[in-house]
N, C-alpha and C positions, 0 to 999 in steps of 0.2 A: 493151791495157788498162793502159798506163803512167800514165794519169791517171784518177782517179775522185774522187767527192765526194758530199756530202750537205748538207742544211740542218738547222737546229735546230728547224724546224717545217715541216709540210706546208701548212697553211692560214695565209695571211698577210692581215690586214685592210688595206685601203687606208689609207695614212697611218702604218703601223707598220713595223717593221724585221724583217729576216730575215738570219741569219748563214749563211755558206758555209764548209765545211771541205773542203779539197782535198788529195789525195795526188798528187804529181807525181814519179814515180820515174824517174830516168834522164835528166831534162831540167832544164836550168838555169832555164828560164823557161816560162811558159805564158800564154795570152791568154784573156781572158774577154769574152763578148758576151751580154748578156741578150736572150732571144728569146721571142716569143709563139708558142706551139705551136698549130698548126692541124690538120695531118695528118701522121702519123708513119709511115704505111705506104709502104714503098719498092717495092711490087709494081709492075712496069711496066704491068700491066693496069689500074691505078687512076690516080687524079689525081696521084700522086707526093708526094714529101716537101715539106711546106709549113711554113715558119716565117717570122715577121716580126721583123726586128731592132728592138730597143727602145733608145732613147737613155737612157743611165744613167751616173752618175758612177763606177760600179764597172767599166764597160767598160775594158779596157786590159791592160797587161802586168804580170805578177806573178812573183816569184821562186819557182821550183819547189823542193819539198822532199818527202822521203819521210816519210809518216806511217803508222805501223803499227797493226794491230789486235791486241789481246790478248784471247783468249777464255778461258772457264773461270770458273765461279762459285765464290765462297768468301766467308768472313766475315772482316772486318778489325776490329781494335780499336785504340783510341788507345794510344800507347806509355806505358802506365801504369807507375809505378815498382814496383808489386807484381810485374809480370812480370819486371822487371829485378833483383829482389832474391831470386829463387828459388834455393834451394840444394837442400834436399830437396823432393820433389814427388810428387804422384799425378795422373794423367790418366786419364779414363775416359769411355766413351760407349756407347750402343747404336748399332750400325751395320748397314746392309743394303747390302753391296757389290754392285755390278752388273758390275764388270769387275775382279775381284780378281787376275786373271792378267795385267793389262796392264803391270805394273811398279810401281815405287815410287810410293806415293801417301800424302800427308799427311792425317791426321785432325785432330789438334791439334798445333800446332807453334809454337815460337819458335826458328826455325832459319835460320841464314844459310848459304846455299849458296856464297856467295863465300868465307867464312872457315871453313866446315865446323865451325861451333860453335853451341851452344845446346842445346835439348832438344825432344823431341817424341814423339808417338805416331804410328806410320806403318804402312802395309802395305808389306812389303819386296818384293824382286824375286822371291821364292818365293811371294808371295801370302799370307804369314803376317803376324801382328801383330808389331810390333817397336818397341822403345824405342831412340831415338837420343840419345846424349849426346856433345857435342863441347866440348873445353876451349879456352882462349885460344890454345894452340899449334896448333890444328887437328887434334889427335888425336881420333879418333872411336871410340866403342864402340857397336855395334849388337847388341842382345840380342833374339833372335827366338824365337817359339813353335815355329818350324820346321814348322808344320802349315798347309797352304794353306787359306784360307777358301773356302767354297762360295758361288757366285753365287746370289742370290735367297733367302738365309736371313739372319735376324736373329742378331746376336751381341752379347753383352756383352763389351766389350774394355777393357783398361786396362793401365797400367804405373806403376810407382813406383820412386823412387830415394831411398835413405837416405844422406845426405851424410856421416854419422858413420861408418857401417860400409862404405859403398861397395856396398851390396847393391842390385841391380836385380831387380825382379820384373815379368814380363810375362805376360798371360793372354788367352785367348779362350774364351768359353763360348757354345754355341749356345742360342738362345732361341726355339725353335720352338713355335708354337701351332697350333690348328686352322685359323686364317684369316690369319695375319700374313705369310705368304710363300709360296714355291713348294712347301713341304713341310709335312706334317702330323705329328702326334705319333708315329704308328707308324714314321715314317722314322727310321732309326738313324743319327744324325750325332754321337752322343756321342764317337765316335772322333776327331772333328775338334776336340774340346776340348783345351786344353793350358795348362799353367802351367810357366814356366821361371824359375829363380833363377840369378843370376850376380853375383859380386863383381867390381867394376872399381876401377881406381886413379885415375881422373880424375873431375873435377867439371865440371858444365856451366858454360859461359860465358854467363850470363844477360844480361849487358850487351854483347850482340853487335851492336847496331844494327838488329836485325830486329824487326818487329812480331809480335805474337801473332796467328796466323791459324788458321782452321778450313778444312779441305778443300783446303789448298795450303801451300806453304812459300815463303819469301821469296828472290827472286833479286836484285832491284834496284828502283830507283824512277826514273821518267823525268821527275819534276817534276809530273806530273799524277795518276799512279796507280802502285800497286805492280806490278811485273812478277813473276809467280809461276811456280812449277814444282811438280812432284809433285802435279798436279791429281787430285783424287779424284772417282770416279764412284760415286754411290750415295746412300743416305739416312744421316743422322745424327740421333739423338734423345737428348735428356737428357745432353748433355756436362757434365762436372764437372771441377773442378780443386781440389787441396789443396796446402798448403805443407808437407806432411809425407808420409812414406811410410805410407800406410794399408794395413791388411790387406785381403785379398779380402772378408772378411765385412763390414768397415766400408764398403767401396766398394759392395757390394751393397745395403746399407741406404741409401746416398746416392742410389741411382737414383730413389727416390720420396720420400725424406725427408732431403735434404742439410742438415746443421747442424753446429755446432761451431766452435771458435775457429780451427781450421786450414783452414776452408772459404775458398777464394779466390774461386770463382765457381760458380754453379749456373744455367746457361743454360736457359731455358724457351722453346722455339720455338713453343709454343702460346699463350704470352702475347701479347696484341695481337689475338686473335681476337674479333670483335664479332658481333652478329647480322647484320651486313652485310659479313662477311668481314674481311680485314686492312685497316685504315685506312692503315697504313704498312708495305707488304710488305718494305721493305728493313731495317726496324729489328728488332734482336734483343735481348731482355731478359735481364739477369742478375738473378736473384731474391735474390742474396746481399746483405749489407750493403755490399759494395764497389761494387755497381752498375756492373760492368764491361760495359756495354752495347756491342753491336757493330752493324756495318752490312754488309749483304750487298753483293756486287759482282757485276754481270752477272746479276742476278735468278735465283737458283736457285728451284726450284719449292716453294711453300708449300702448306699444306692437304693434306699427304701423310700417309697412314696410318703410325702409329708402331708400335713393337715390341709394344705391348699392344692393338692394334686387334683386336676380337673379332667384327666383322661385324654386330653388332646395330644399328649406326647407320651410315648412308651419308653423312650430311651433317656436315662437321667443325664447324659452328657449334653443333651440338647436343651433341657430346661432344668438346670441344677437348682434353681430357686424353688422348684416344686418337689425336690428330692432332699429336703433338709432334715430327714429323720434317720435315726439309728435304731435298729431293733435289737434289744437286749434279751438274753435268755439266761435263766438261772442254772442251765446245764451246759453252756458254751465252754469249750476247752480248746486252747491253741497250743499250750505248752505246760506240761506238768511241773517244770522248773525244779526238778530234783537236783541234788548235789551230785557231782561226778564221783564215781567210785574208782574207776581206773581208765587210763588212756592207752591206746595201742598204736604204735607206729607200724604201719603196713610195710613189710619189706619190699624192696624194689623187685625182687624176684618171686614174690608170692604169686602163685598162679591165679589169674583172673577167674572169678567164680562166685558162688553163693556160699556165704560163711555165716557163722553164728558164734556168739559167746555162750557156751553151755554153762549156766550157773545152777548150782545144785546145793540145797540145804536139807539135810535129812532125806526124806522121801520126796521132797518137792523140787521141781526143776523148771527152768525156762530156757528157751533158745532165743537169744537176742540177735535178730537177723540183720545182716548187712551184705552189701555187694561190693566186691573188689573189681575195679575196672583198670584197663591200661591207660597210660598217658596218651593224650591226643597225638596222633601221628606215629605212634609206636605200637602197632598191633602185634599180638603174639600168635595170630592164626588168620586163616582166610574166612572163618565163620564167626559171626557175632550174634549172640542171643540178646534180645532186648527185653529186659525184665519190666513188665507193665506196672510200675510202682504207683502211678496215678490210680489205676484200677484197684490195687491192693488197698490204697488209702480210702477209696470210695466205699469199700466194703469193710473197712477196719472196725472191728468190734461190733459188727451188725447184730441185731437182735431179731432175726427172722422168726425165732421160736415164739416171739410175742405177738406176731401178726395174727389177728383173729381168723383170717381165711387161709392160714398157712396149710392146713391139712387138705383143703380143697385144691389149692394151687399145686401142692407137691404130690397129690394122689395117694398120700399116706400120712401117718403121724410123723412130725419132725422128731428126730433123735437128738436129744439134748445132751451135749458134751459137758464135761466138768467146767470147761472154759465158759460155755454158755450160761451155766448155772451161776458161776461166779459173777459174770457181767450182769446177770439179773439182780444180783444183790449189791453190785458196786457200780452205780450209775456214774460215779466220778471218773471212770476210765474212758469216758467220752463216747460219742455216738458215731455212726456211719452216715453216709448220705442216703441211706435207705430207711433211716429212723426219723422219728418226730421228736421235737423238743417237748418239754412238759406242757407248753402252751398250745400244742397241736400243730405248730408250723414245722415245715420241713427243714432238715439239716442240710445246709449248702456248703459248709466248710468241713474239712477233715485234715488232721495233722498226724505226723509220725512222731511228734515229740511227746510220746506217751507209750506205755506198753500196749502193743497190738496183739491180742491173744490169739487171733485167728490167722496171723501171718507167721506161722510157726510150723516146723515139721511135726509130724504125728497128729496134727489137728484134723479131725474129720468134720466136715461142714454139715450143719443140720438142714441146709437147703437141698443138697443133692444126694444121690444114692452113695456117694463116696466123697470125693474131694472137689475143691473149688478154689480158684485163684492160686495163691502162692504155692500151697502144697501140691496142687495139681500140676503146676508148671515144673515141679521137680521130677515128674514122670519123664518129661522131655530131657531134662538135664541128665538124668540117669541113663536114658537110652543113648544119648550122644556119647556119654562116658563109656558105656559098655561096648559101643561100636567102634571105639577108638578115635573118634573125631576130636581134633584139637579146636577149641573155640574160646573166644573171649566172652565176657559178660559185661554189658553196660545197662543203664536204666533208660527209661523213656525220658526222664528229666535231662539226662545227658544229651540226648539228641534234640530235646526242646531248646537247650541252652547253647549247644555247639553246632548242631545241624549237620550239613553235609561234610564239614571239615572232620568230623569224627567218623562218619560212616564210609567215606570214600575209599578207605584203605582195605575194605573187605570185599570179597567176591560175593558173599551171601549174608543176608540178615534174616534172622528167624524170630518170630514173635512167640509169646506165650499162648496159652489156651484161651485167653479172654481179655484182650487188650481193649476194653470197652471205652475207657476214658482217655481222651487225647486232646492236645492243644493244636491250634492252627500251625504252630511252628513244627510240631511233630509231623503233621501231614505234609507240610512243605519239604521237610528233610527227607521223608521216605520217597516222595515223588521225585525229588532231585536225584536221590540215589538210584531210583529206577531209570530215570532218563540218562544217567551217566553210564548205564550198563550193569548196574547192580542187580543181583538176583534176590528175590524176596519170597520167603516161605511164611505164609499166614497159617499158623498151626492151631487155629481155634475158630470161634464164631462170636457173633455180636461184638465185633471189633470196630474201633474208630466210629463210635456211636454218639457219645455225649460230648458236647463242647465243654472243655475243661481248661482251667488256667491255674498256673502256679502263682503264689503270692509274689508280688514284684520284688520283695526283699528277703523272702524266706522260702527256699525250695522245699521245705518240709510240709507246706500247707497247700491244699488245692481248694478251688471253688467251682461249684456247678450250680446252675439254675435249671430246674426240671419242669417240663411240660411237653405236651403233644407227642409223647412217646410211651414206652412201657415203663412207667415211673411209679415209685412208691408214694409220691406226693406231687403237688403242683404249685408252682409259684403263684402268688397273688397278682392281680392285674397291675400292669405297669412295672413289674419287678423281675422281668425275664433277663435283663442284661447284667453281665458280670461286673461286679464292682472293681475287680482287679484290672480290667482292660476296657470296659465299656462296651464290649462286643455282645451281640445277641447270644443267649444261651440256648438250651434245648438241644435238638438233634443236628448233627452236621448235615444230614440229608436235607434239612429245611433251609440250609444255607448254600445249597448247590454242591455240596461235597459229600455225596453219598459214598459209603465204603465200596460200592461196586466200581467206582471210578479208580480206586486205589488198589484193590485186591481182587476185583472181579465178582465178588459176592457180597451180600449184605443180609442183615437180620430179617428173618421171616417168621420164625416160630420158636416156642419154648415149651418144655414139659419136663417134669422132674420125677417121673416114676421109674421108667426103665429106658435103656438106650437100645438102638437097633443097629442095622448094618447097611452097607452100600452094595449096589450091583452095577457092573460095568455098562456103559452105553456103547452103542455101535461106533460112535466117534472115537472111542478109546483105542480101537484097532487100527486107526490111521497110522501109517509108518512114522509120521512126524511126532507122535506122542506114545506109540505103543511101547517104546523103550522103558517107560515108567512102570509097566507091568511085567517086565522081564522076571521070570522065575515064579509067576503066578498063573495058575490055570485059568482059562477063559471063563469057566462057569463057576468059579469060586465066589461065594459070598465074601465081601470084603469087610472084615471087622465084626463078625458075629460073635464077639468075645470081648472081654476087657474088664478092667477094675472099676470103671465108672458106669454103673447101670447095666453091665453085661454086654455092652456093644460100643462100637467106635462112633456111632452117630446118635448123639443124645444131648440132653440138657437144653442147649440152645443151638439153633440151626440157621445157616445162611443159604441164600439162593442166588443163582444166576439171574440177572434182570437187566436187559439192554436198555430198558426205559429209564433206569436209574444210573446207567453208565458202564455196565459191563461191556468191554470191547467186543465188537462184532466178530473178531477172529478168535475169541476165547473158546476153548473146547471144554465141554462138560465131560469129564472122564468117567465119573460114576455118580449115582444119586442114591440117597437112602430111601427106604420104604418101610412099611409095616409099623408106623408109629401109632401109639394109642391116642384116644381122644383126650387124654390129659394134655397132649401137645396141641396148643392153640395158635392160630395165626396172630401175630402181634397187632396191637391196636392201630399203629400208624399206617398199616396196610389196609385197614378197613374204611369203607365209606359209610356202611350201615351194619349194625349187628344183625346177623341173620343166622339161622341154623346151618349146620354142616361145616363149621369152621375147624373141627377137630381132625386129628391125624388120620383117623380111619376113613374119612370121607373127602378131605380136602387135598388135592394133588399138590398144592403149593407147600404143604407141610412136609418138607424134605431138606436134606443137606446136599449140596452139589460140590463135588470135588472138581476144581477148575484149574486149567493151565493155559497160559498164553505167553508169547514172547513180547519183549519190550525193546525199546531202542538200544542200539550199541551192544547187542549180544546179551541183553538181560532177559529175564523171564519172571513170571509170577506163578506160584503154586499155592492154592488155597484149599484147606481141608473142610472148612465150613461147619465144623462141629466142635463143641467144647470138650466132649468126652473122647475125642480122637486119640489124644496122647496117652490116655489110660489103657489103650490097647497095645501099645508098643512093646511092653515087656512080656506079653502072654507067651506061654510055651518056651520060656527061657529065651525070649526075644526072637524066636524063629516062627514068624507068622506073616500073613500077607500085608498087614498094616506096616509092620516093621520093614518088610522087604520093599514095599512101594516107597516108603519114606526114604529109605537108604538109597534107592535108585535115584531119586530126585536130588538128595543132598550130595551124593558123590558127584553127580554131573554139575550141580551148581557150584560146588567147591572148586572144581577143576578150572584151569585156564582154557580148556578146550571150548570150541564153538558148540553151541547147543544145536541138536537136530531141529529142523523145521523145514 
């Protein structure tokens, strides 16, 4: 893994440009070759690895260099003269520390670690609040409350320095209410309160060359960004700053009513909340006359409950004054901010498809993936494949091998790939929305502006018996290519942003194997396409499941808030709504938009040991749908073979359910059977935990292949299994899964009226 990279965008329009950022560590040079990706599965039982070289001016030899990633979220401010003129000062904030025992952490700081100078409010090595003051000579005084903070509790913390008298005061006071933390009023934590005064003989060196920061302190600058240390984990609410040494009573008044000539800044993290969430999630407002606004780095989490949240409102847009907190993590990452190595102009006539820059240094290689799409209104085919990039991002660089119960969940030991081992040693490559931050909270953001090591051909996922997400979707790309279908490729973000205007030119739209994460705009676009007469093939399972949104100003970043489903973590009380839009997160089915309404089936069960097969139903012999099985014997098992678990029905399964919106006229063509007890019904389907929920006993643990017509000559075909596409290439593409799928796609592609 000595060479890795990423692009500045995933979806690239024909005729536009895409930038590539490459880290080449330990090699003087590397070579680049643009390739068209067809099949990424290296399983010897399948058709093998397939790529086609593409002529491009960017192909060639490049100078290698190491590019580093710096994680951790914080707020930075311009180097305003006010910060540099500080002599006496007061710093205060409400804080909710989540790892108070991890070591030194900055809350508010203008501190140079190189020169050991400046001033700031910190958590010290004992987990207590501390004021740091360093002079020009590097002499440092640290005045601590000497009482460790408690994880999961709100505190009013602050410190002051009087330049005339040399007096330093530092304090921490618990702010426990019935709903705002892990503890309630009867819990006695008054003993954790502390006030300490001390006289010192030095003064802070305010002109120390360091910027004023929140949630970190300054180490250096690499020309593109600050390098920081003392990274804080936890929430900060209502930070304030004064240019005098205030008394505790004055600082307490400033929490809600900051005013006076000595006020330097009164930052309000709730400012900027609109009825549709945060329009600019990175911007931080100062309500004082000095307007010392800030900019977040690495996207800390907004729309977080503040110190005064009382649980009477669950949506931050309705009571923004109770959502004045930002949650910082020392492993947040929104953009690696690497320097550009080369830029490619996509030819107007380059075939729409899945591509990569194959970068190679010695024996090390990476495939930096991107998607080439047509211009809106200028399709190249009647078929369009929708790459589920939001789902790729949700799983980006996931660390399932680190889950303690992974072996039980998978029914076997996870197989750790080289990429997995590398991620285990390199936390800086960022997390997936299935991981936890170092403070134990769930990851709700994911970005493509970093190398994503599991969004690559050749990668074999540790979760499944074979492939998962991106590389699994290349099974379908390969099959369509081998069968001679002409098709365009677009991404889910493309339909999120352009909607029906992009889809309406196609006869049929096809999903990947696992389009789990989607926005409301995506659902609207697909529904509009179906109502217009568009034909839709849902080629997987557990699709259209999580409420997901893209960053309002950056399509490379998604946000999810998880609860009430099959989830790796759960949001805390009051924090279910997405900061990007203000809408309720969790499952679409909880908002009245179950996937059954869109594609006829929805998530019912999952299991990760082996896959099974389908058997035809009596309804499949109805002349209105029997054409789907032309060339298939009536008693054949459908898909009792494949590259993913040995069968076409596996990993995650969807089911027909009229109570959740499956149309009454929908036909179940085939259903799977013979699943193991590793397959369990998903939690959102359960009212109580009872025995008998496994695949060997529960008849609802199955996948239903469903077909039904839609208005204006359209139709929906759903396979309801993630492993389905892994069976398409079996026996040199001559098998009943391939034949069934080809029957449907040939009809859907044509302009002819569909039988019914």
